N, C-alpha and C positions, 0 to 999 in steps of 0.2 A: 829653219826655225817657222816662216811666217805661215806654211803650210799645217804644221803642226801647232802655231798658236790658234789656227783656226779648228783643230783637230778635238782639242782639250779646253775647259773652260779655267781648267788650273792644273798644274803640276806640282803635286805636295811632294816633300819630302819628308820624310816623318827620323827624328832627330833629338837626341837627348843634349840637354841646353851644354852640357860639359864634356861632348863630343865632337867638339869645335873643327878636330881636324879632319873627322869622317865628312861634315857636312861642308867643310871650304873643299876637300877634293871634287864630293860629287857637284859641285856648284861649279868648282872651275869648268869640270865634265859638260856640264848642262850648256854653260856659259858658249866653252867651245863650238857647239852643235847648233848653237842658236835656238836651246830649249829654255823657255823662260820657267824658272822655276822659284818657290817658295817655301823657305824652312817653317817646319812646321810640328812645334816643340811637344816633344813625347813626353809623357807625365812619369816619374822615375819612381824607381824602385824606391828610394828616399823619401817621396811623397806619399805613399802608399801604407795605413794604417790598418791592418785588417781587420782589428776591432771594430773600425770606423771609416769603412772603404768609399772612396766617392762612387765608386761603383757596386750595386747589390751581389754580393758572394752568396751562392744557393745552390742547395740539391750537390753538395763535393758527392763525386762516388766514393763507396765506401775505399779506404787506404792509400786516397788520394790525399796531397796536403799544397793547398794553393802557395804558390810564393807569387810575393810583392810585386816581384819584376812581370809575373804574367797577366797577373790581374793589370800593372800599372799597362802594360802593353796592347791588351784589350781596350779597358778604357780610353786609351792614346786612339787607336783607329774610330772607336766608338764615337768618340769627339768630332773626327776629322766627319766620318759621315755625317752626324749634325751639320757640320756647316757646308756639306753637298747641298742637303736638305733645306738649310734654312736661305741658302744663298740660290736655290733653283737653279741649280748647275747640272746641264744638261751631260755630260760625261766629263770625268776626271783619270790623272794618272798618277799611282800613288808608286813612289818607291822607299823604301828605307835607305837610310843612309851610308850604307855601304854596297850599295847596287848600280851600275849605270848598265847601259842599253847599247847593243851591237850597233854598228852602222846599217847593217842588214836591216832589223827593227826599225830602226828610225826610217830607214828609206820608206818600208812599206807599212808604216802605221795608221796613215790618212787613211789606205785603202782597207785596212784591215777592219778599223774602226767604221766607213761608210759602208763595206758590206755585211756586216753586223747591222748597223742600221736599217739598212734596206732587206734584210732578209726578217727582223721585227717587224717593221710595217708588210711586210708581204703577209705574211704568217698569223700578224695582229695578236703576235706575244713578246713584249719586250725583253730585252735579257736583262739582267741584272749586275753581275761580275764576270770578269775576265782575268783568267790567269796568266801572267806572262813570264814567270816561274813556280814549276810544282814537282809536288811527290806523289803521284799517281797511284793509289792502291786497287785500279783496275784495270783492264784489258785496256791499253789505249788505242790497239789494233779495232776492237769492237766499238768505239766510240762512234755518234749519227753523228753525219755533217749538218750544222746546223748554217755553213754558208762557207764561200772560198773568196778569198783574196783574190782578185784578179789579177794583180801583178806579180806576184812568185807564185800562184796559185795552191799555197796552203789551204788544208783543209780549216776551218773553225769549226770546232768539236763542242759537243754537250758534252761538258770535263766529267769525266770518273770521278768521284769521292776523291780527294786531293789536299794537301795540305799547300799555303802556300801565300803568306801575304807579303813578302819582300820586293815583289812587282804586279802590280794588276792594276786593270781600267774597273773603274765603275761607273755607272750610269746612275741617274736621278732616283728612276727606279730602283734600282738596286738598292742607291742609300734609306729610300723609305722602306723596302720591303727585310732588310738587314735589322733598321730602327726597330720593327716592329716584331720581329724574331729572335734578334739575340738581345733581352733587357736584363741579362743579369750575369754575372763570371759564374761557370760552372765546370768551364775545359779550358786549356790553355787556345789561343786564338784558333790558330790552323786546327787544330783537333776539332774545336767547336763548328767551322765551318763546314769539313768535313762531313762532321754527324749532319749537322743542316743538309748539306746535302742528299745524306742516306734516307732523311726522315722525311722531306719535303723535293722527292726527282723533282726534275724539272718538265716533267711530261703531265705533271699531277697539276689540276686547275690553280690552284695554290703555291706552287712550286717553285723552287729555287733555282734561276736559270743562272747556272755558272758554265762558262763558255772555256775553252783555251784555244791561245791563240800563238803556241808554242806547235814546231814543225812535228804535226799529229800523227803526219804521212811518216815519218822517221822517228819517231819518237827519243830524246834521249834526258836520261833523271837530271832534274833543274834546269833543263832548256838553254845551254848553253849558249846555243843559235841567237838567245834575246837577250841573255845578260851576263855581264862580269862583276862578281865579286870583288871587292876590294882586298888585298892580300893582308896577312895580319901585323906585318911592317907598317904596310900602309893606313891601319886603324891606331896603330898607338897604343895608347892608355885603352882602348874601348875595343881593344880586339877581342874580350868576353861577352858571352851571351849576358844583355840586360833582361831577358825576361827571366831568366836562372838566379838573377842577381837577388838579392834582399832578403827578409824575413818569410818564415812559412810558417806553415801551423796547420796541425790535424787532429780534430776534438770537435767538441760541440757549437762553438761559436757561429757556424754557418745555417742557418735555416732549410728546412727544407720546403716543398712544392706547395703548405699552407701559408705560409709565413712568405713569402716572396710576392714583393711590391710590385703591384699590376699597375 
């Protein structure tokens, strides 16, 4: 617990207010492994008015119909990134409230973060985002190494474009970068981050440096060596996908590029 406390300025658990059961289960796990955690209340789909959203909605691809839950999910993480930036946190851990970490990952997290930071200083290129769980759309065998965790030897790679917001590590530089590049809702958050990876490659001058701390040398879908998801029975009444909940709309409500707030 003490070592991890020194690794992260804060551990956020993103949780809907009415999903107490999920939060309490994850909090009990965190307490049992000595991981200080803080509940970060997500914006519920019930609190999203698509006609007057708290976060701009714009440039929606033809045929897409944004859901209130998807907008709420994006806005929740954007609020969290603002908190990281405003408090000048160096490194934070972010978990959705149905995710716990394996004993193996917990043991190696300090080394993983330290190795990534050492490599960043050596390369003079800071990393932004580190997937602990992901759906990769690229060939993970071809990912380039950013660093190697000394304790268990796992390669920390430049992640191929991926979906993954249920468990990640974020740096201050990452919060700053994302807040300047994700300024309105256009896609569900997982999809938007994947597109940012494609549009701003990590090796470009102002690229999005997204890493993966899965066992990339023997990659498994959603990185079960790192994370454990609560069962539907454990989730209880909150077993549904909140991002898929709430109202949706397809039509002329949402502006295009020339009307996006800057």
